[in-house]
C-alpha positions in Angstrom: 77.7 44.8 123.9 80.6 47.0 122.8 80.8 50.5 124.3 79.4 53.1 121.9 82.1 55.5 120.8 81.0 59.1 120.3 82.6 62.5 119.7 86.4 62.6 119.6 86.7 59.0 120.5 84.9 57.9 117.4 86.8 60.4 115.2 90.1 59.0 116.4 89.1 55.6 115.3 88.1 56.8 111.8 90.9 59.2 111.0 94.1 57.9 109.3 96.8 59.5 111.3 99.6 61.0 109.0 102.5 58.5 108.9 100.4 55.6 110.1 100.2 52.3 108.2 96.8 51.0 107.1 96.0 47.4 106.2 92.6 46.9 104.7 91.0 43.8 106.2 87.5 42.8 105.2 86.4 42.4 108.9 87.1 46.1 109.4 84.3 47.1 107.0 81.5 46.0 109.3 82.6 47.8 112.4 80.0 50.1 114.1 81.9 51.0 117.3 78.9 50.1 119.6 76.2 51.9 117.5 72.8 50.3 116.8 70.8 51.3 113.7 68.0 53.2 115.4 70.3 55.3 117.5 72.5 56.0 114.5 69.6 57.1 112.4 68.4 59.5 115.1 71.9 60.9 115.5 72.1 61.4 111.7 69.0 63.5 111.8 70.6 65.8 114.4 73.9 65.9 112.4 72.1 66.8 109.2 70.4 69.7 111.0 73.7 70.9 112.3 75.3 70.6 108.8 72.6 72.8 107.4 73.2 75.4 110.1 77.0 75.3 109.6 76.7 75.6 105.8 74.6 78.7 106.2 77.3 80.2 108.4 80.0 79.1 105.9 78.2 81.0 103.2 77.8 84.1 105.2 81.4 84.0 106.5 82.8 83.5 103.0 86.3 83.0 104.2 86.5 79.3 103.7 85.5 76.5 101.3 85.0 72.8 102.1 86.0 70.1 99.6 84.6 66.6 100.4 86.3 63.7 98.6 84.5 60.3 98.3 86.4 57.3 97.2 85.4 53.6 97.2 85.4 50.5 95.1 82.4 49.9 92.8 79.2 49.7 94.8 81.0 51.2 97.8 78.3 53.7 98.7 79.5 57.0 97.2 76.1 57.8 95.7 74.3 56.7 98.8 76.5 59.0 100.9 75.6 61.9 98.7 71.9 61.1 98.9 71.8 60.5 102.6 74.3 63.0 104.0 75.3 65.6 101.5 71.7 66.6 100.8 71.7 68.2 104.2 73.4 71.1 102.5 71.5 73.7 100.6 72.1 73.0 96.8 72.5 76.7 96.2 75.9 76.4 98.0 76.9 72.8 97.3 78.1 71.3 94.0 78.7 67.6 93.4 81.2 66.6 90.7 81.5 63.1 89.4 84.8 62.3 87.6 84.7 59.8 84.8 87.4 58.8 82.4 89.2 61.9 81.2 88.3 63.4 77.9 90.7 64.0 75.0 91.0 67.6 76.0 91.7 66.7 79.6 94.4 64.3 78.6 96.3 67.1 77.0 96.8 68.7 80.4 98.4 67.6 83.6 96.1 65.2 85.6 95.1 67.8 88.1 93.9 70.4 85.6 90.4 69.0 85.3 90.1 68.7 89.1 91.3 72.1 90.1 88.6 74.0 88.2 85.9 72.2 90.2 87.3 73.2 93.6 84.5 75.1 95.4 84.8 78.9 95.9 85.0 80.3 99.4 81.6 80.1 101.1 80.6 76.9 99.4 80.9 73.1 99.7 82.1 71.0 96.9 81.9 67.2 96.7 84.0 65.0 94.5 82.4 61.6 93.7 85.6 59.9 92.7 88.5 62.4 92.3 92.1 63.1 91.4 92.9 59.9 93.3 91.7 57.9 90.3 95.1 58.8 88.8 96.8 56.6 91.4 94.1 54.0 91.6 92.6 52.8 88.3 95.6 54.2 86.4 97.9 52.1 88.6 95.8 48.9 88.6 95.0 48.9 84.9 98.6 50.0 83.9 97.2 53.0 82.0 100.5 54.8 82.4 104.0 53.5 83.5 105.0 53.5 87.2 107.4 56.4 86.7 104.4 58.5 85.8 101.9 57.6 88.5 104.3 57.1 91.4 105.3 60.8 91.7 101.6 61.7 91.8 101.3 61.0 95.5 103.6 63.9 96.3 102.0 66.0 93.7 98.5 65.3 95.2 99.8 66.2 98.7 101.2 69.5 97.4 98.0 70.3 95.5 95.9 69.7 98.6 98.4 71.7 100.7 98.0 74.7 98.3 94.2 74.4 98.7 94.5 74.3 102.5 96.8 77.3 102.6 94.1 79.2 100.5 91.3 78.4 103.0 89.9 75.3 101.3 89.4 72.6 103.9 89.9 69.2 102.2 88.0 66.3 103.9 88.5 62.8 102.4 86.4 59.7 103.0 87.4 56.2 102.0 84.3 54.1 102.2 85.4 50.6 103.0 83.2 47.6 102.1 84.1 43.9 102.2 84.3 41.7 99.2 81.2 39.8 100.3 79.2 43.0 100.7 80.3 44.2 97.2 79.1 40.8 95.8 75.7 41.2 97.4 75.3 44.8 96.2 76.3 44.0 92.6 73.9 41.1 92.6 71.1 43.3 93.8 71.8 45.8 91.1 71.7 43.2 88.4 68.3 42.0 89.6 66.6 45.4 90.4 65.0 47.1 87.3 65.5 50.5 89.0 69.2 49.8 89.6 70.2 47.8 86.5 71.2 51.0 84.7 74.0 51.3 87.2 75.3 47.8 86.6 78.0 47.0 84.0 79.7 43.8 83.1 82.9 45.7 83.5 82.1 45.8 87.2 82.7 42.0 87.3 86.1 42.5 85.6 87.0 45.1 88.2 85.9 42.7 91.0 88.5 40.3 89.8 91.1 43.0 90.6 90.0 43.3 94.2 93.4 42.5 95.7 95.1 45.0 93.4 92.7 47.7 94.3 93.0 47.0 98.0 96.8 47.5 97.7 96.3 50.7 95.7 93.9 52.1 98.3 96.3 51.2 101.1 99.0 53.2 99.3 96.7 56.2 99.0 95.7 56.1 102.7 99.3 55.6 103.8 100.9 58.2 101.6 98.2 60.9 101.3 96.7 61.3 104.7 98.2 64.6 105.8 97.7 67.2 108.6 96.1 69.6 106.0 94.0 67.0 104.2 93.3 63.9 106.3 91.7 60.7 105.2 88.9 59.2 107.1 88.4 55.4 106.8 84.7 54.7 107.0 83.4 51.2 107.7 80.6 51.1 105.1 79.2 47.6 105.0 76.3 49.0 107.1 75.0 52.0 105.2 73.4 53.5 108.4 76.8 53.6 110.1 78.4 55.0 107.0 76.0 57.9 107.0 76.4 58.5 110.7 80.2 58.5 110.5 80.4 60.8 107.5 78.0 63.3 109.0 79.8 63.3 112.4 83.2 64.0 110.7 81.7 66.8 108.6 80.1 68.5 111.6 83.5 68.4 113.4 85.4 69.6 110.4 83.1 72.6 109.8 83.0 73.5 113.5 86.9 73.6 113.5 86.7 76.5 111.0 85.4 78.9 113.7 82.9 80.3 111.4 81.3 83.7 112.2 78.7 85.9 110.8 80.1 89.2 109.4 79.4 92.3 111.2 76.7 94.6 109.6 77.9 97.6 107.7 75.2 99.7 109.4 74.0 100.4 112.9 71.1 98.0 113.5 69.8 100.3 116.3 69.2 103.1 113.9 67.3 101.1 111.4 63.6 101.7 111.3 61.5 99.8 108.8 58.2 101.6 108.2 
């Protein structure tokens, strides 16, 4: 049995180090780094409790915001991650934004315009279910704009995220990696399940034919846009229970690095008498 990786050792295997070169191989999507399902689910419970505590402190501190970015292929587990991990946060201080195809109004602006207005305010957590990275993913694969338009966007995205970081918005990005076989199984389950059929589209099958093109596009994103101020974490997501554990562990560490503190009272607690 493989040695279970915990703490910083696990994080170092998940983070895409700036300047490194990532190659997306299907066998990587099933890694669990020595974790078993029961232990991972117990650890997730503890991480969810810690995330709840840290969010409360984030809100009270009010100096920082946290922006969580979720990207994956279709059926990659973005919605599941929101349901199983992000719901640890109090909804009063957490907003989830799902980005669809841009509207006519949004297309009249630069590609980051619609994104920037959904960045969370200080004291809160914001989650992007898909994000500004669609403009170097689907736009690239489907040839929606010419290369001389989408290629400069890697640098523009890095600059945008640097601006957020310099203004106390911590950007934490997760690529949920599933294998082609796992995607096939999940799409087949959706098509058969009456409670999931609404999420299935025949267009998903067309997108599946572009698997290789999307893998190359994701590799470019990971290789060019994992920075010191906004790192990518590559999450093996074939096993949903490990996906949840890994995301929760990274978020706990990222919030703890903010050195959050409760503000000092504007009164002398020793002199307060409630009658």
